Every structure is written in C-alpha cells, then in structure tokens.
N, C-alpha and C positions, 0 to 999 in steps of 0.2 A: 707286583703283588703284594696283599697285604698281610704282614705277618700277625698281625694283632686284628681278630674282628669284632669291628663295630658294635654288634652286639653286645662284648663280655659287658660293657657299660649300663648297658640296660639291664643283664642280667642279674651284675654286682650290685646295682643301684633294688632291684626284688631282694635282694639277698637283705642286705641292709635295713631295706623296711621290715621284714620279717623279723633280724635280730632286735630290731626296734620295739616291735609290737611285744614279741618275748617277756623283754626289760621291762616294758610298760606293766608286764603282769607278775612282777616279781614282786616280794613287799617279807621284809623281814620279821612282823607279826602280823596278828589276827589282822584282818580289814575286810569292808565287804567286798571292795574293788575285787582282793584276792578270790572273797569267794566266789562274784560271779563270775572268772577265766575259771576255778575250779568247777564250779557247776558246770558251767557251760562244755567244759573237756571231759568230764569222766560223769555228768548225771544225765543232763538235758536230754539224751537220745533215749533215757526210757522213763524219767519221771518230772513234774512241772512240779513248780512253788506252790503251785495252789491248784483249782479246779479246771482252773484255764483251756490248761493245754495237756493234760496229761494223756500219756502215752503206754507204754507196756506197765508199769509199775503206779503206784498212790501219788498222789501231791504229797509233796513234803512240808510244805506249812504247818505248824502247829506238832512235827514229829518228837519235839524234845516232851511235851505235852504228855503226849501217848506211852514215851517211854519211860518215864518218871525219870530213870536212872542215867547218868548223863553217862559213865564208864559204863554203862552196858550200850549204850547208842554206840557210842565211839568204838566198842568192840563190834559192835555187830556189822559198823561199816566197814571194819578194819576183814572182817572175815566171817561174812553170816552165816556159811555151813558148820564151820564152827560153832558157833554160839546154838544152831538147832542141833548139833551131836551133843551140845553139853545139855541142852534140855531146857533152857532158859523160856522162861512161857510165853513171852512178848514173840520172841524169835520164832518157838513154834506156831503160835498162830500166826502168825504173817506168813511163813511156809505152806500153811494147811489152804491160806487164802490164797496163795501167788502159784504155788507147784502147778508146774514142774521150772519155771520159769527160775532158773538159777542167777541169783543178785552177783555180780563180779566182784571180787575182793579187791580190797585197796589198803594192802598194807603198809603200801610207805607212806602215806598222807601222817605227816604228822599231827600232834595233838592241836599249833596253833595253825595247820591248814584245815582243821577238821570244825574247829572253830571259828573261822573263815565261812565256810560254807554254812553254821547256822545262822552265823551271825546275817549274810546274805537272805538267808530262808524266812529267818525269824529278827532277826534284829535283837537274840539278846547273848551276847556272850561276852565273858569278860575275861577269860583265859582261868576258870576255876570250874570245878567238874560239880555237879547234882545240886543240892540244895541253897550251898554256897552264890554260885551264879545266880539262881532264883532270886533268894534274896537280893541282892547286889541288885538284880534289874529292877526288884519292885520299889528298891528304896529309892532309887533315882527316876522320880516324879516330873525334873525338870527336863526339858527338850533338847537333847543333845545338841551343841553350836556342830554345823555343817564344815567338817574340815576345811582348808583351802585345797584349791585345786590344782596340782600341780600338772596339768595339761599341759602348757605350756611353754614347758620344759620341751618335751613330748614332738611340740612342733616348732621347736630353734630345733629339738635334733634332727629332726626332718627333712628342714631348710638349710643347715648343716651338711643333712648326706646328698643334698639336689644338689647343692654347690661343690662336693666335693666328685659328683659324680660328671656336671659339665665341667671340670677340669679336667680328668680322667679323659673323657671323650677327646679334648683338647691334645693333650698329651699324646693319647692314641693315633691318633692324625697327624701330628708332628713327625711320630718315628715311622709311619707308614710312609709319609713323604722325604725322610729321610734313606730309608729302604731300598723306595723307585728309585733316588737319585743316585744312587751306591750302586744298582745295578743297571741305569741308564734306561730305564724307562719312564714313559711317561704317568703323572698320577695326579688325579685331579682330588684336592683336599677337600675330604667330605665337609658339610657346614650342619647344621642345630636341625635346619629344616630337610636335609635329604635323608639323612637318617632318619624324623619320624616319618620319613615318606616310605620307609623300606616296606617291602612285602610281607617279613616276619612282625613285625612292629605294628601296621594294620590288621593283620590276621590276628592278633592279640587284641587289640582292642574289638577288632569286631566281635570273636567271642565272647570276653566282657561282655559287651552290650547285650547280648543275646542270653546269656548267663542272668543279668540281674535285669532285663526287661521279664525275662520267665516268672524268675524271683518274683517280680514283683506282680504280677500278672494272675499266679498262682495265691500269691497272701492275699491281693483285694478280693479273690474267687470265693478264698475260704471265708472271709469275713463279712461278704455279702450279706447285708440283712443284719450284722452283729455289728448296734451301736452300742456300745458300754456307757451310760448315762447320760443317752440320748433326752433331753427333754424340749421336745418342739411346743411350741403354742396352741393353742386349742383355739375354735371360734368360740367357746365359750366357757369364760375361768369357771371351770369347774374346779372344789374343793374338793378331795378325796379327805385329806385331814379333817374335815368339817364332818360327811359324811358319813366314811367309815372308823375316824376316829372320837371324833365327840359326841355324834348320833347314835354310832356302834351300828351301824347299817351295815349287814354281812354280807360279802365280796358277791354271792352267788344270787342275791334278791335281785341286782341289777345284773349282774353276769348269769343270766341262770343256765346256759348252755354249758357251764363249766361240770356238771355234774351227771347231764345225761349227752353230751356229744362231742365231735373233737376240739369243735369250737367255741369258745367262751361266751363271743358273741359281743358286741358291742351292744348295748342298751339304746332302744328305738326310745324315742318323746312320750311314747303312751306309758313305758315305767317310772319316765321323771312326773308324770302327770297323775301319780297312782298317793304322790306327796302333795305334784305342786299344783295338785287344782286347790290343796290349803292353802300350801303353806307360798304364800303369795311374795311375800313381800320377809325385809329379814335377812336377804342374803351378805356374804362378808364380804362381797363383790360389788352392792347396790341391785337396785330394783331391775334395771337396763340386762343381768345377766340373766336372772331368772323371766323374762320379759322375749327374750331370745329364745325360751322356748315355748312359747305361747304363741309368738310368732311365727314358730316354724313348723306347728300343727294346725295353728287357728285356731284358737282356747283362748274366749272373749274376760279375760279377767274382772270389768268391770259388772257384767252382766251372769258370770258364773256359765255360760255353757260354748259349746260347740259351734264356730260361725259356718253354717251352709253353704256349697259351693265355695268354699273356701280358695281353693286352688283357680277358681275363676276369678275371682276377684284380682281391679286395676290397686295397683301399688298407694295410688292416690286416698284409695279407699283403706286398703291396709295402713297407711300412717296415719290417718285419722283417727281407725281405732286406738292404737297403738302408743300413740304419744297421748290422747288422752286418759289413760291407763298410766302411764309417768308421770301425765302432770297432774292428776288426782292422789297419787304416791305422794309426789314432792309437797300438796297442799297438804297434805295426813300428818307428813314427816315435821312440818312447818310451824304446821299449828294457827295454819294463816286460813283467811278464807277465800281468797282469791289468788291466782300465779303471778305473779310478778315479772318484770324485768330480766333479774337473775333464773328462775324458774325457766322463763322459753329457750334462753341461751342453756340451758343445762338439759331441756326437755329434745331441744335442735341435738344437742350433741350426739344425745345418749341415741336417737333413732337414726343418727350417721353412724354409729359404732355398731348398733343392728345392721344396718343393711351393709357395711361393709364384713361382717362377720359372717350376716346366712344368704347375701344375692346369690342365685346360679347364674354365671357370664354367661350363659347360654340362654338363660330367659327373663334375666336380670328383674327376678325376683327373688322374696324372702322365701316365700311360700316351698316348703319341700323338706327331705329329711337333713339334719343337721349333720355336716363332713367333718367330724373329726380323723385326728390325724392320726396315723396307727403309728404303735409305739414300739411294738414287738411283732419281728416278723421271720419266720423261720424259711431258706429256702426250697423250691418246690421237691426238690427228691429225699424233702425231709419228713419223716410222717411221723405226728404228733399226736397223740389223743388226751385231752383235757381229763374227760370222763376215766378214762383209767387211771390215771392219778390222783384224780382229785375223791371219788366213789369207791374206788378199788382202793388205793394204794394209800389213802385216806394221808395224801400231800397236800398241807396248808398253803394256801395261797402265797403267802410270805417267803416260803422254802425257794421260789424261782422271782417271783417280781419284788421280793423285801418287803419292809415295813411300810407299806401302800400306808396304812391308817396314819402314820406320821408325815405322808408325800402332801404339801401344798398342791407341786404339779406333778405329776405322775414320769419317772422316769425310767427307762431300762437298767433296771439293777445287776441280773448277771449276764456273765456274759455270752452265753448260751451255744457255747462253741461244743462238737463232741468227745472233746477232750472231759468237761466241764460235768455232761450227761453222766459220760461214762463213770466216770469217780464217784459221780451218786450214785451208780444202780450199783456200785463194788461195794460204797458205805454204809446205803440202807439198806435196815432192816425191815423184812416182809412181816406186816403184822397181821398173823395169822389168826388174833383172839379173837374173835366172834364175824369175824369175817371169812360166810361160804364160799366166798369165791373161790378161794383156795383150800378147799375140801379134796382136793383131788390129787393132794401132791399126800400124801399119805405117809413117805417115808419118813421125810422132814418132818411130819407131826410122830409120827413115834419117837423119831432118835431124840425131838424135843422131849418129850415126856419121860424119856429110858433116861438123858442126861449123858447120853454121847456126844449132841450139839448143842450149843450154846447158842447158837441164832442162824437163821435163814437170810441174807441177802438176798436184791435185787438179782448179782448177777447168779446165783446159783439156783433161779428157775428160767435160766436162759437173757437177762438181760443185757450181754453182751453180746446177743448175736446179733450179726450185720444187717438181716432182715427186717428185726422187729423195727428198725424206721426208718431204713434203705430198701425200698419197694419197688 
C-alpha cells in the first residue's frame, strides 16, 4: 500500500510553479513589468491600455494628461467615490459619464505600484508627482536603454524545481517500496512513465488542451478580418501619397460611396480615367503602371479613344496596342528617334508585368476589372455604415484609416475591434451645430443652450446599443 500519493509530487510542482510566477512579478521599485502584472490583475477586466479592447470603462492611455494633476489621479485610483463626494471636477465628470458603474477602490496600492501602472500604460513615470514628472519625461529625449532581461533566472529556477520534483518522485517511490516490504506485500516501484500515464494526469492534460484550444479558437474568431498593419501588394502601384497628399484629391472623389451609402466602394477604372485620359505619363512608378489602367478598360492612349469590342480582341492585338504606347513613351522620354535594344527589353519587361498583374486566370486576358486586394474587412455580423459616419457624424476618413495622404501603400491603420469602436462612441462629441439630422434631440439642445450640459457623446444618443451594430 502506498503511504504517499504519487500525485503529491505533481501537485507540489504546480504549487512551485505558481510561487515562481508570483515571485517573478515582485519588484521593489516602479517598473513596466510590475505595472503589467498589476494592470492584468486589477484593471484589465474593465479597461484597456488604448482603444483596442476596451470593456466596461474607458481606455487608460493618456489618463495622466487628461487628469493633469498626478496627486488627484493617484487619489482617484485609490478611492474614486471619495473623490466624487469631495466634488473634484474631473471625478464628477467621469462619474456622470459612467454611472452607475462604481470603480473598485485600490487603497493598498503604493505610489510606486501606481507609478508602475502608469509606466506600463503611458511609459511616463519617474517617481514624482505632477509637473516634475512631466518635465523630467519631456527633458529625456534620448531613447532609454532597454534593461537586461532576467528571464534566464526564472528558467533556471524552473529547471531546478523540475529536477527537485523528479528527486522527490524517486524518494517517494523508495519510501513506498520500503513500506510494502515491511508489511510483506508485493510492490512494483513506479516509473516516471507509468506516473505520467496515470488517469489523473491524463485528465488534467486533456482539460488543459481543451481550454487552450477553445481560447485559441475564440481569439482567432474575434480577430477575423482585423489585421492591423496589413499592407498587401496591389496589382497596380497606386500611391495614395501622390494622389491624396501631393495632389490634394479628396478621398470622397474616388471613394464616392462613403458619403451616400454603407460602403465606401473601390473606384472603378472609369474614375481613374477622369484624370488619366489627360495624365498619361509622369507616374511615380513609371508608364507601365498607368498603362495597366488603360489595358484593363480598353483605352488607346496613342489615339486618345476607347477601343471598340475590346473585350473580344485577342491578346496579341492587345499587346500590339500597348507595347506601341510604351515604346512611344520610351522614345519621347529618351529624346531619340527610334527604339533601341535597351528600349525593346524595357517594353517587353513592362508588358510582362502588366500581364502578370491584370491577367484573369480563367480567360487568360488582361481585359476586365482591376482586382484590388481588400485591406479592411469586418465580419458579416457587424453593421457599419460609412454615410452615417461621414455625412451625418462628420467623421474624417483619417480617424479610422489613418493619415492616408502620407501613405505610399495603404495599410490597415486601426484595430477595428469592438472595444475600439465603443471607446470612440464614448469619447466622440456629437456635432450638433448646423446639423439638421440631430434636430429631433430637443432635450439635449435645450440642456446645451442652458449650460446644464457641456457636450453630447455618441453613447448618449444610443451609440452603445448592441442592435445598432449587431443585427
């Protein structure tokens, strides 16, 4: 009979790992690592660092700047209700915005622990309050040297604990064997393999696999279509920096659906031709890129006309039209009278590039719509209306899509998460001025006029109702 359970070692090892994890998060002074641990333990259930995954409360990024006074911010974190009762203006403003939800008090947090939270959230803390901290942070314009990681110490300790667990396993086996011999019963000394095959351990591992698999599945589902920083190659090297930045073309000139429909729409080649029927050369990326537009829609740039029955033309005829145009552009650019060997190679390479970008694999033709690669996409269960935001809400395109006028290649700028949208609705003021769409909100107009209300946010007019975005 075993006098000591074989699973005691396994339980001891789990306890040791838990202790190790706890010790690794302890710090005697303010640090971003400690701040991350405190944030995860105390704040993450209701807040996010930024607008990506906000939950019950607002995102905490920039909270120091919004409070202005670090002493008040520290007092708010420790006991928000006391600050509200004392009539602190910022505390009362937050209470009016988020009541009746009461923020948990954290009275036992030290200054360094709160400083660690702020360091993790904002990256600005030097152990002092208010203006001194801000001045010190502003004065430090050099990039801080990243502290050396001490993770190796934790791995070393983990290895030690694993070795200790194995040693205890062997000792327990020997003690069980001695006990069995003393009682005169047979005893098969367990091996590490037989212990690992035990029903309890296998059940635990299966449970862990199910939890991990479920977490991974849900996480991937939440991130479906959201690829912040995604910057795909497009069939045509279209420069937003050149069009929206240098030439100041308004976003809604090309994406004209944004002001009047749910979708902003990808502009058809006809929209491109409004300008490029006249602007045929001078592309930042070369004549071939503009020629791709001509080839997709059937415009002959040499003769300034659209080609009849273009979609029925064989590819050899199409090639002859556009290689003649590319060759003519080359001759004009070089200031020569006839195309040379170098020019022939260039024309051939450019035509191959056009075919590679525009050829429809089904028909082996360059004729047809340009197959742009979609950058932004929301799941089917999410309703988003561009016109509601652009025409009614007066939201600038850059709010969601970033400084497109400075992007050579457009990428997904915002996280497009539900928390990011919710935070925007909580923090964005409704533009009532000269906006007849909101005339029906008479009570809000009256309160703003009387001075009893300073602003109206999107959340005040139903911007947080589930059915507004999920239908």
